[in-house]
N, C-alpha and C positions, 0 to 999 in steps of 0.2 A: 474555540476559535474555528471559524469556517474558512477553509481555503477556497478561494474563488479565482477563476480566470475569466474576467468579464468578456473578453473578445471571443472566447469559446462558449460562453454561457454554461459553464460547468463549475461545480463546487462539491465539496465533501467536508464532513465534520472532522476537525483536527484530532479528536480523541480516537479516531480510527487509523491515524497515521503517526509514524514515528521517525525521528531523525536519529540515525545510529552513526554512520560514517561521517555525516555532515553536522553532527550535533553542535560542535563548537561554533559553527557559522550562525546558528540560530539561538544559542543559549541566551536566555534573558530577554529575548525579543517578544514584544507584545503583538506585533503585526508582521505579516509576510506578504510580499508581492511576488506572485509566481511568474511575473514577466521579467523580474530581475533577480529573484532569489532562487536557489536550487529547490526542487520539490523534495518532499520527505522521501526517505530511503525505503520505507516499508509501509504498506497499507494492509490492514487486517479487517476482514469482515466476518462476522458471525451471524449467519442467517439460518435460524432453526426452522422458520417457515419460508415458503417461497416468496421471493421478493420480485416485484414487478419492475424494479429499477435495474438497469444494466450497469452494475458497478464496474465491470471490466472497462466499459466505454468511458466512464468518468475518470477512473484512475489512469487509464492510458492517455486520455486527452490532457490530463494534468502532468503527465510525464513521470509518474511514480514508478521507479524501476522494478520494484518487487511487490507482490500482492499475495496474501495468504487468505484462503477461504475455508471456513469451518462450518459444516452444516449440522453439528451436534453429534455426528458419528465419524465423519471423514474430514481430515485436514489435507489441503492441497497447497503446494507452493507454485507460484507462477513468476516468471521473469519477463519483463517487457523487451521484446526483440522486434525491431522495425515496426513499432506501433501496435503490436499485438502481443498478448500474453501467451506464453508457452509454458505448459506444466513442466516442473523440474523436481528432482529428488533432493537437492541441497539448496539452502538459503544463501543468497549473496550476503545478507546481513550477519548470518551465523554459519559460515561455511563448514565448520567442523561437525555440525550436527545435521543429521538427515531429517526429512519430513516424518519418517517413522518414529525416530527418537523423540521429536517434539510432540508428536501425536500421543505417544505413551505418557508424556508429562502432563498434557492437557487432559 
């Protein structure tokens, strides 16, 4: 499923986004409207090669509060604060586990 916000002309594939805190609100749904539904809690991007697409801009425009980026060697967590992503040590979705611990698992 592709998440789109037509008025912003932004979209992202749903298999890169996950509902964790808000999972019950979307369980079993086949469609979502980001103008009325909450955005996914977490977006994850794995970019082994350089991407020309600004994923930070897409995820922030869609209002996704947390974003993880992995380049094949380094995993980073980001939280959306005032429209911009700020790197952080702990996940909002999994607050008891640090980025270092998740990276060891990956």
